[in-house]
Each structure stands twice: as structure tokens, then as C-alpha cells.
C-alpha positions, 0 to 999 in steps of 0.5 A: 512104861514109855512116856510121850515127850510132849505131854506135861508131867502133871497130865501124864501123872493124872493119866497114870493114876486113872489107868492104875486105878482101873487096873487095881479095881479090875484086879480087886473085882470092884465094879463100883470103883471101875465105874467111878472114873467113867462118864455117865455117857461112856462108850465101851468097845470090847473088840471082838464082842458081838454086842459092841459098842455098849453105851452108858454106865449101866451097860458097862456095869453089866459087862464088867459084872459078867467078866469079873464073875468069869475070871480071877485076875491075878496080875498085870505086867506092864509093857508100855503106855503112850499118852496124849492130852485126851487119851492113854494107850496101855499095853500089858499082859493079863494073867489069871484064871478063866473060871466061867465063860468069857470071850465066848469060851468056857475056861473051866478054871484054867490059867491064862496069860495074854496081851491086852491093848487098852485105849482110854479117851478122857475128858474132864478127868472121866473116861468117855470111851474105852476100847479094849483088845484082848489077844483072843488068838492067845486065849484060844491057844491056851484053852484048847 
């Protein structure tokens, strides 16, 4: 991970805890833990999804329930993080199985590994906007 030089160490540590907590909750399939760090008015933008962006905790809950029901999240390999006072950009490689339908693709239990770019905007310790780019080209290549 590559820290920004102009960010205070405490702020960077707070952002790291937030991102790491989100990744752990996704890995564990814990929707309530995912939502716990989000603002009630959160905006969630899953780039490439037909119903973007969605607004509010209930809409985000449904999205994560659907996504987590269709996947088995095995591991994340961190690539880098870039920080700002009110945001963090995380890049990692997601690996696991697509057991159901996600990204408009049926996985049939097949294993995947692809890059994710994840931008979280944060105010008062809560995620107010989350924008996620899944490498859909890599996903489609692996599931042909």
C-alpha cells in the first residue's frame, strides 16, 4: 500500500480501518457489518450496473445481499491505496467463486480473480458514497 505523504498518520489509520473492515465484512458475508460504517444517505455506485446509483441503506442492503448470495469471497490481494482527507481509493485483486448470477453473468460456481477499484468518500467517520469498478472484461474472459 502506498500512503499519501500529506495525510496525517491518524487519519490514514482511520481510513485503513474503515476499508479493512469493509473488506473483512464482505469476505465474511456480513451485510450488517458492511452497512454499519455507512451513512443513512449513502450513495452506492456499482459502475456498469443498470440501476446506478442507488441511494440509502436499504437499497445498499439489497444490493449486497444479492451480490453476497451469488459469490464466495475467498481472498483479497492489496495492490495500493491512495488517501485524501475525505476519501480513500483502494485497489485490490478479488478472488473467489461466482456461484450465482452477478454482473449479469451466471457463474456456475466457477473461480474468478479480478481487479477492483473502490473509491470511498467519508464524512464524520461514515461512508457517504462508494463507487466500485469491477474489471468486467476480466470476469467475462474467465467465465466464457
